[in-house]
All heavy atoms as an XYZ file, in Angstrom:
567
protein
N      10.927      1.238     16.296
C      12.318      0.965     16.166
C      13.168      2.028     16.830
O      12.661      2.996     17.388
N      14.436      1.823     16.788
C      15.399      2.732     17.410
C      16.546      2.936     16.437
O      16.971      2.006     15.763
C      15.904      2.108     18.702
C      16.907      2.943     19.442
C      17.257      2.310     20.772
C      18.357      1.292     20.623
N      18.912      0.845     21.887
N      17.025      4.194     16.338
C      18.136      4.507     15.450
C      18.816      5.778     15.936
O      18.250      6.545     16.706
C      17.648      4.688     14.019
N      20.032      5.966     15.462
C      20.774      7.195     15.746
C      20.657      8.095     14.527
O      20.988      7.683     13.407
C      22.261      6.872     15.997
O      22.352      5.951     17.084
C      23.044      8.129     16.306
N      20.178      9.324     14.739
C      20.082     10.284     13.657
C      21.474     10.853     13.408
O      22.068     11.494     14.274
C      19.096     11.399     14.016
C      18.890     12.482     12.962
C      18.344     11.898     11.669
C      17.964     13.544     13.515
N      22.023     10.597     12.228
C      23.385     10.994     11.891
C      23.411     12.334     11.165
O      24.281     13.161     11.404
C      24.052      9.911     11.013
C      25.434     10.331     10.571
C      24.100      8.589     11.761
N      22.438     12.540     10.293
C      22.431     13.750      9.475
C      21.036     13.967      8.915
O      20.213     13.048      8.902
C      23.430     13.594      8.318
C      23.804     14.900      7.639
O      23.418     15.979      8.135
O      24.501     14.842      6.615
N      20.789     15.185      8.480
C      19.571     15.518      7.743
C      20.032     16.091      6.408
O      20.773     17.066      6.371
C      18.700     16.538      8.501
C      17.467     16.885      7.690
C      18.304     15.988      9.870
N      19.619     15.441      5.341
C      20.069     15.845      4.010
C      19.002     16.680      3.323
O      17.847     16.264      3.228
C      20.380     14.609      3.169
C      20.903     14.939      1.792
C      21.328     13.690      1.040
C      21.864     14.070     -0.337
N      22.315     12.888     -1.070
N      19.377     17.851      2.847
C      18.489     18.699      2.061
C      18.712     18.364      0.590
O      19.847     18.368      0.122
C      18.785     20.168      2.322
N      17.654     18.041     -0.121
C      17.774     17.718     -1.531
C      17.604     18.987     -2.363
O      16.586     19.659     -2.270
C      16.747     16.657     -1.932
C      17.100     15.308     -1.367
C      16.509     14.851     -0.194
C      18.058     14.520     -1.978
C      16.864     13.615      0.328
C      18.415     13.282     -1.453
C      17.809     12.844     -0.297
O      18.157     11.632      0.223
N      18.612     19.309     -3.153
C      18.613     20.530     -3.958
C      17.714     20.420     -5.183
O      17.193     21.419     -5.669
C      20.032     20.867     -4.398
N      17.534     19.186     -5.669
C      16.710     19.007     -6.867
C      16.139     17.594     -6.905
O      16.559     16.715     -6.156
C      17.529     19.301     -8.127
C      18.789     18.470     -8.173
O      18.742     17.243     -8.127
N      19.946     19.133     -8.234
N      15.169     17.401     -7.777
C      14.488     16.115     -7.870
C      15.435     15.013     -8.334
O      15.288     13.864     -7.924
C      13.293     16.212     -8.813
C      12.448     14.949     -8.803
C      11.135     15.161     -9.487
C      10.219     13.972     -9.413
N      10.751     12.653     -9.411
N      16.430     15.342     -9.148
C      17.369     14.323     -9.622
C      18.162     13.724     -8.459
O      18.351     12.505     -8.397
C      18.327     14.920    -10.671
C      17.651     15.266    -11.987
C      16.800     16.531    -11.933
O      17.093     17.438    -11.105
O      15.821     16.610    -12.703
N      18.625     14.556     -7.531
C      19.340     14.052     -6.345
C      18.416     13.219     -5.468
O      18.807     12.175     -4.939
C      19.924     15.203     -5.522
C      21.078     15.902     -6.217
O      21.608     15.350     -7.203
O      21.444     17.000     -5.770
N      17.184     13.680     -5.298
C      16.195     12.951     -4.519
C      15.950     11.570     -5.134
O      15.970     10.551     -4.436
C      14.892     13.757     -4.470
C      13.770     13.088     -3.741
C      13.729     13.073     -2.358
C      12.731     12.486     -4.445
C      12.679     12.475     -1.685
C      11.681     11.884     -3.780
C      11.651     11.879     -2.400
N      15.744     11.522     -6.453
C      15.509     10.246     -7.131
C      16.731      9.334     -7.057
O      16.588      8.122     -6.907
C      15.137     10.489     -8.597
C      13.731     11.076     -8.753
O      12.933     11.001     -7.794
O      13.451     11.623     -9.835
N      17.928      9.902     -7.125
C      19.154      9.093     -7.055
C      19.318      8.419     -5.691
O      19.924      7.352     -5.592
C      20.368      9.966     -7.362
N      18.770      9.029     -4.643
C      18.868      8.474     -3.282
C      17.656      7.646     -2.892
O      17.461      7.320     -1.728
C      19.013      9.615     -2.270
C      20.459      9.887     -1.906
O      21.343      9.217     -2.458
O      20.689     10.762     -1.060
N      16.832      7.274     -3.852
C      15.575      6.583     -3.534
C      15.781      5.334     -2.668
O      14.991      5.056     -1.779
C      14.841      6.215     -4.814
C      13.464      5.673     -4.576
C      12.680      5.548     -5.859
C      11.250      5.161     -5.499
N      10.329      5.437     -6.577
N      16.857      4.609     -2.889
C      17.090      3.400     -2.084
C      17.449      3.738     -0.635
O      17.315      2.904      0.250
C      18.208      2.558     -2.708
O      19.440      3.260     -2.644
N      17.889      4.970     -0.375
C      18.252      5.374      0.990
C      17.053      5.912      1.769
O      16.929      5.665      2.954
C      19.349      6.435      0.953
C      20.646      5.895      0.377
C      21.706      6.937      0.318
N      22.147      7.277      1.668
C      22.867      8.348      1.949
N      23.217      9.169      0.986
N      23.238      8.586      3.173
N      16.168      6.666      1.101
C      15.051      7.254      1.841
C      13.758      6.459      1.680
O      12.855      6.588      2.489
C      14.822      8.722      1.465
C      14.603      8.980      0.010
N      13.526      8.501     -0.675
C      15.343      9.687     -0.880
C      13.577      8.911     -1.930
N      14.695      9.620     -2.085
N      13.676      5.626      0.638
C      12.527      4.745      0.408
C      11.194      5.484      0.320
O      10.145      4.900      0.571
C      12.437      3.660      1.491
S      13.908      2.636      1.591
N      11.214      6.757      0.012
C       9.975      7.516     -0.151
C       9.330      7.137     -1.481
O      10.001      6.897     -2.476
C      10.249      9.013     -0.102
N       8.030      7.097     -1.477
C       7.300      6.778     -2.703
C       7.327      7.971     -3.656
O       7.584      9.092     -3.254
C       5.850      6.432     -2.362
C       5.728      5.086     -1.654
C       4.325      4.820     -1.286
N       4.104      5.546     -0.025
C       2.928      5.815      0.470
N       1.842      5.503     -0.164
N       2.825      6.451      1.620
N       7.050      7.698     -4.911
C       6.960      8.769     -5.900
C       5.897      9.767     -5.458
O       4.899      9.397     -4.833
C       6.588      8.203     -7.277
C       7.712      7.371     -7.863
O       8.880      7.609     -7.486
O       7.430      6.480     -8.688
N       6.128     11.020     -5.768
C       5.174     12.059     -5.393
C       5.544     12.815     -4.137
O       4.889     13.786     -3.773
N       6.605     12.403     -3.442
C       7.018     13.067     -2.209
C       7.924     14.259     -2.446
O       8.214     15.019     -1.537
C       7.735     12.077     -1.289
C       6.785     11.318     -0.438
C       6.119     10.184     -0.768
C       6.370     11.646      0.878
N       5.317      9.778      0.247
C       5.463     10.669      1.294
C       6.676     12.668      1.759
C       4.861     10.692      2.536
C       6.088     12.680      2.999
C       5.183     11.706      3.366
N       8.419     14.444     -3.649
C       9.355     15.527     -3.910
C       8.679     16.891     -3.749
O       7.559     17.111     -4.176
C       9.941     15.425     -5.315
C      10.618     16.695     -5.734
C      10.167     17.600     -6.642
C      11.832     17.211     -5.216
N      11.049     18.648     -6.725
C      12.076     18.443     -5.855
C      12.747     16.771     -4.262
C      13.191     19.216     -5.586
C      13.855     17.541     -3.993
C      14.064     18.741     -4.648
N       9.358     17.813     -3.079
C       8.983     19.218     -3.030
C      10.269     20.010     -2.853
O      11.319     19.448     -2.548
C       8.012     19.511     -1.880
O       8.697     19.528     -0.654
N      10.212     21.295     -3.005
C      11.415     22.131     -2.885
C      12.020     22.099     -1.483
O      13.165     22.430     -1.301
C      11.093     23.567     -3.281
C      10.728     23.724     -4.742
C      11.872     23.387     -5.686
O      13.033     23.681     -5.370
O      11.589     22.823     -6.755
N      11.245     21.718     -0.476
C      11.724     21.744      0.906
C      11.938     20.347      1.493
O      12.043     20.197      2.702
C      10.728     22.505      1.779
C      10.604     23.960      1.379
C       9.627     24.676      2.273
C       9.500     26.123      1.844
N       8.537     26.835      2.666
N      12.008     19.323      0.655
C      12.110     17.953      1.170
C      13.486     17.710      1.802
O      14.507     18.218      1.349
C      11.790     16.915      0.070
C      12.917     16.769     -0.914
C      11.457     15.567      0.676
N      13.477     16.978      2.900
C      14.688     16.604      3.633
C      14.670     15.087      3.834
O      13.619     14.475      3.899
C      14.740     17.258      5.023
C      14.615     18.779      5.027
C      15.903     19.403      4.509
N      15.894     20.843      4.581
C      15.559     21.650      3.586
N      15.144     21.158      2.441
N      15.618     22.954      3.723
N      15.851     14.514      3.959
C      15.957     13.082      4.218
C      16.737     12.837      5.493
O      17.724     13.511      5.767
N      16.259     11.913      6.309
C      16.952     11.537      7.542
C      17.973     10.456      7.237
O      17.643      9.421      6.672
C      15.977     11.024      8.595
C      14.996     12.054      9.060
C      13.643     11.875      8.885
C      15.436     13.210      9.684
C      12.745     12.826      9.319
C      14.542     14.174     10.132
C      13.194     13.975      9.941
N      19.227     10.673      7.617
C      20.279      9.670      7.480
C      20.470      9.074      8.879
O      20.782      9.788      9.833
C      21.598     10.297      6.989
C      21.365     11.152      5.734
C      22.650      9.223      6.769
C      20.791     10.406      4.552
N      20.254      7.759      8.991
C      20.304      7.110     10.299
C      21.323      5.974     10.306
O      21.715      5.461      9.258
C      18.910      6.564     10.706
C      17.929      7.699     10.911
C      18.381      5.573      9.707
N      21.745      5.590     11.501
C      22.668      4.468     11.700
C      22.224      3.721     12.950
O      21.356      4.183     13.688
C      24.093      4.980     11.861
N      22.832      2.582     13.199
C      22.542      1.775     14.391
C      21.053      1.471     14.515
O      20.468      1.585     15.581
C      23.046      2.477     15.655
C      24.501      2.837     15.579
O      25.316      2.040     15.125
N      24.839      4.044     15.971
N      20.448      1.066     13.417
C      19.016      0.791     13.382
C      18.739     -0.570     14.015
O      19.434     -1.547     13.738
C      18.505      0.808     11.929
C      17.032      0.470     11.864
C      18.779      2.160     11.292
N      17.738     -0.616     14.882
C      17.339     -1.892     15.494
C      15.854     -1.872     15.828
O      15.250     -0.822     15.973
C      18.165     -2.164     16.754
O      17.897     -1.188     17.738
N      15.315     -3.074     15.931
C      13.911     -3.214     16.332
C      13.844     -3.207     17.854
O      14.779     -3.632     18.521
C      13.337     -4.532     15.827
C      13.203     -4.586     14.328
C      12.631     -5.935     13.904
N      12.605     -6.044     12.475
C      11.500     -5.884     11.749
N      10.351     -5.625     12.337
N      11.550     -5.989     10.448
N      12.734     -2.725     18.369
C      12.480     -2.790     19.810
C      11.137     -3.475     20.000
O      10.303     -3.499     19.084
C      12.479     -1.384     20.467
C      13.841     -0.719     20.328
C      11.405     -0.501     19.893
N      10.905     -4.056     21.173
C       9.615     -4.717     21.408
C       8.457     -3.726     21.260
O       8.584     -2.550     21.572
C       9.716     -5.197     22.858
C      11.175     -5.225     23.160
C      11.791     -4.150     22.325
N       7.341     -4.254     20.785
C       6.141     -3.428     20.643
C       5.594     -3.148     22.034
O       5.420     -4.059     22.849
C       5.085     -4.144     19.782
C       3.800     -3.350     19.724
C       5.633     -4.394     18.395
N       5.352     -1.886     22.330
C       4.789     -1.481     23.609
C       3.718     -0.428     23.343
O       3.968      0.527     22.603
C       5.844     -0.887     24.511
C       6.972     -1.858     24.813
C       7.933     -1.240     25.801
N       9.179     -1.968     25.873
C       9.354     -3.086     26.546
N       8.353     -3.638     27.177
N      10.533     -3.683     26.570
N       2.538     -0.589     23.943
C       1.504      0.429     23.748
C       1.913      1.732     24.417
O       2.375      1.745     25.561
C       0.261     -0.168     24.405
C       0.775     -1.196     25.348
C       2.095     -1.673     24.804
N       1.801      2.822     23.691
C       2.142      4.143     24.214
C       1.090      5.155     23.802
O       0.583      5.088     22.689
C       3.492      4.630     23.654
C       4.725      3.841     23.995
C       5.901      4.359     23.177
C       5.041      3.974     25.469
N       0.795      6.062     24.673
C      -0.009      7.209     24.276
C       0.980      8.194     23.700
O       1.877      8.659     24.391
C      -0.745      7.804     25.466
C      -1.888      6.960     25.926
C      -2.694      7.678     26.981
C      -3.871      6.807     27.361
N      -4.744      7.494     28.306
N       0.839      8.490     22.448
C       1.798      9.367     21.796
C       1.104     10.288     20.838
O      -0.029     10.677     21.048
N       1.810     10.609     19.789
C       1.257     11.444     18.740
C       2.014     11.145     17.460
O       2.989     10.418     17.478
C       1.359     12.913     19.124
C       2.761     13.382     19.389
S       2.703     15.041     20.041
C       4.407     15.464     19.894
N       1.544     11.697     16.363
C       2.238     11.507     15.103
C       3.569     12.235     15.135
O       3.774     13.158     15.911
C       1.380     12.028     13.956
C       0.066     11.271     13.734
C      -0.729     11.949     12.633
C       0.312      9.820     13.407
N       4.460     11.837     14.253
C       5.789     12.434     14.150
C       6.673     11.964     15.296
O       6.428     10.932     15.898
C       5.713     13.954     14.047
C       4.907     14.389     12.847
O       5.087     13.880     11.757
N       3.995     15.334     13.043
N       7.710     12.729     15.636
C       8.624     12.363     16.714
C       8.052     12.816     18.051
O       7.436     13.884     18.133
C       9.986     13.036     16.525
C      10.719     12.546     15.311
C      10.893     13.378     14.223
C      11.224     11.263     15.258
C      11.570     12.941     13.097
C      11.911     10.822     14.140
C      12.074     11.661     13.061
N       8.250     12.008     19.080
C       7.849     12.409     20.425
C       8.733     11.693     21.433
O       9.280     10.637     21.149
C       6.364     12.138     20.697
C       5.960     10.690     20.580
C       5.909      9.879     21.708
C       5.615     10.145     19.358
C       5.530      8.553     21.613
C       5.232      8.815     19.254
C       5.186      8.018     20.385
N       8.910     12.310     22.591
C       9.744     11.725     23.639
C       9.021     10.568     24.311
O       7.810     10.615     24.523
C      10.088     12.765     24.706
C      11.072     13.805     24.202
O      11.914     13.453     23.356
O      10.992     14.956     24.648
N       9.771      9.530     24.659
C       9.251      8.391     25.410
C      10.016      8.353     26.719
O      11.231      8.233     26.734
C       9.446      7.070     24.638
C       8.987      5.895     25.481
C       8.720      7.115     23.309
N       9.293      8.488     27.807
C       9.927      8.490     29.127
C       9.536      7.220     29.898
O       8.505      6.629     29.651
C       9.481      9.728     29.899
C       9.931     11.026     29.254
C       9.460     12.220     30.062
C       9.766     13.564     29.515
N      10.513     13.789     28.374
N      10.386      6.825     30.813
C      10.091      5.719     31.732
C       9.917      4.370     31.043
O       9.188      3.528     31.529
C       8.855      6.033     32.583
C       9.006      7.303     33.373
O      10.139      7.565     33.844
O       8.033      8.045     33.517
N      10.581      4.162     29.922
C      10.551      2.854     29.259
C      11.977      2.496     28.889
O      12.698      3.301     28.299
C       9.659      2.864     28.008
C       8.193      2.899     28.420
C       9.940      1.672     27.129
C       7.221      2.681     27.305
N      12.385      1.297     29.230
C      13.718      0.814     28.877
C      13.633      0.139     27.519
O      13.166     -0.988     27.404
C      14.203     -0.163     29.946
C      15.595     -0.702     29.663
O      16.217     -0.264     28.671
O      16.072     -1.538     30.436
N      14.068      0.823     26.448
C      13.981      0.250     25.116
C      14.993     -0.869     24.896
O      14.900     -1.595     23.926
C      14.126      1.324     24.000
C      12.996      2.301     24.035
C      15.471      2.015     24.088
N      15.938     -1.014     25.804
C      16.925     -2.098     25.701
C      16.367     -3.402     26.246
O      16.863     -4.477     25.941
C      18.185     -1.742     26.478
C      18.865     -0.467     26.004
C      19.356     -0.552     24.572
O      19.754     -1.648     24.137
O      19.319      0.479     23.879
N      15.319     -3.353     27.078
C      14.738     -4.547     27.702
C      14.086     -5.432     26.642
O      13.355     -4.963     25.790
C      13.701     -4.118     28.739
C      13.112     -5.245     29.501
C      12.120     -4.718     30.535
C      11.434     -5.854     31.236
N      10.420     -5.373     32.166
N      14.366     -6.718     26.705
C      13.800     -7.678     25.764
C      12.447     -8.153     26.268
O      12.239     -8.323     27.461
C      14.721     -8.897     25.597
C      16.099     -8.545     25.136
C      16.089     -8.142     23.701
C      17.508     -7.906     23.221
N      17.584     -7.128     22.055
N      11.507     -8.393     25.335
C      10.215     -8.962     25.693
C      10.412    -10.390     26.180
O      11.229    -11.133     25.651
C       9.283     -8.978     24.489
C       8.308     -7.827     24.493
O       8.190     -7.151     25.526
O       7.657     -7.620     23.446
N       9.629    -10.792     27.151
C       9.727    -12.160     27.663
C       8.844    -13.113     26.868
O       8.869    -14.294     27.096
C       9.328    -12.201     29.142
O       8.009    -11.708     29.289
N       8.059    -12.602     25.919
C       7.171    -13.481     25.135
C       7.871    -14.073     23.941
O       8.909    -13.718     23.531
C       5.959    -12.686     24.675
O       6.332    -11.525     23.984
């Protein structure tokens, strides 16, 4: 998918983390003192394309994510 990263929220305590559960959708057990949540906007799906990548975030070059699949 594609989205615009608007903010990164630092959770001060488990109560705040639990209160935002509908926003971050993390499963129970993810809380730690250093947990952060990504606040995103303009979320959209993009066509599935095979890529050699890695886990986490990585740059994608030479692909037009705006192009629609012809299938």
